[in-house]
N, C-alpha and C positions, 0 to 999 in steps of 0.2 A: 326783658331786662336781665342784666347780669347782676347777681347778688353774691358777694363774697361773705361767707359766714365764717367768722373767726372766733375761736375761743381765746380768751385772754392767755397771756404767757404765764410761766411759772410764778407763783406767788408764795409769800411766806405763810406759815401756818399761824392761825390766831394764837396770840399769847395773852398774857395778863393785860398788857397795855392796849393791844389792838382789838378792835371789833372786827367782825367779818367784813364790814363795809370799808374799813380802813386798811385792810391787808395790802401791803405794797408788793411790787415785783422783787424777786430775788435777783442777784447779779446774773444768774443764768437766764432769768426771765427777760432782763434787759437785752441780753444778747439775742434771745429768740425773737423778740419783737423787732429789733433792728434788722435782723436777717430776713424776717418776713417782709418788711418794708422794702429792703433792697431787692428781694426776689420779685415783688410786684413791679418794681421799676424796671428791672432787667428783662422781665417777660413782657414788658409794655402792657401791663394789666392794672395800671393805676386807677383807683376808683375816683369818680368825680366828687364823691362825698363819703365820709366815714362817720357812722353813727356809733356811739359807745354808751354802754351802761354807766351809771354814775359811780359805781364802785371803783375804788382807787386802782385796783389791779387792771381793770378794763380801761380806765382812763389813761394810765401809764402806757399800756400796750398800744392803744389807739394813737396816742401822741407820738410814740416812737415810730410806729408804722408810717404815719403821715410824714414825719420828718425825713425818714429814709426813703420814702417813695416819692418825695417831692410833690406832695399834694397839700391841700388846705388842712388846717387843724380840724380835729374831729368835733362833731356836735354831740352834746350829751342828750340822751333820751331816757327819761325815767322808765318807760315801758321795757327797756332792755335790762333792767335790774334783775338780780337773781330772783327766780320765781316767775319769770315771764310766761305768759300763756301763749301758746302757738297761734291760736285763733286771733287773739288780740294783736300779736305781732304782725300777722298778715294784714289785718285792717290798717294798722299804722303804716306799714311799708307801702301799701297802695297809695298813700298820700304823697309818696315820692316818685310817682309814675313819670314825672318830667325828666328824671335822670335815667341814663342808659346803663350806668354801672355804679353801684354803691357797695359799701362794705358795712357790716355790722360787727361789733365786738361785744361778746356777751359771755354767758356762763352755761355750764352743764348742770343738769341734764336738759335745760331749756332749749339749747340749740339743736340737740338731737330730736326733740319733739317737733320743733319747727321744720327740720329737714324731712322728717317722716310725713308731715302733713303736706309739704310742698311736692314731694316725689313719692308716690305710693309704690313705685317699683324699686325703691331704694333697698339695696342689699345691706347686710350688716356693715356698718361703717364705724371706724374708730375715731373718736373725737378727743385727741390729746391736747395738752396745753399748746398754745400757739399753732393749732392746726388751721388749715385753710381749705374750705370747701367752696366750690363754685356752683351756683344754681343759675340755670338759664331757662327762661320761659316767662309765663305770666305769673304774677304774684297772686296766687289763689291756690286752694287745695288741689293737689295733683296737677299743678300748672306747668310742670317742666321736669327737668332732670338735674341731678346733682352728681358732681364728680369731685374726688378728693385730689388736691394738689400736693399737700404736705401734711 
């Protein structure tokens, strides 16, 4: 399976009105997400399915990626919320084994922990906002390899 691991695009910082759950993307974040969707389309790397955290910033990122990659709208998965456990994510992802290429949109440091569990040979890797990492292999601990695209 190919798994695209995507950190949400740039979001506003929590203010008096916004909870962490409600933080929206900034104008820069909107651009980042649109560019990522366009990149996936241009590289012919469109996922069959996009799964997203229920947090507003991940939802916005996933919707913009889907729109600009010309794929189906994202599916919200509670287990992708901030605080996701890598072991639980692997178990959840295994239920999507019928797909050959999926994308998840989530949060740090959770995504780093997941990548470390999926690829034990992973070198130090930077997970910026709107970053794209590609995992190929079996969805299990040490099941394959990860490479960074953007």
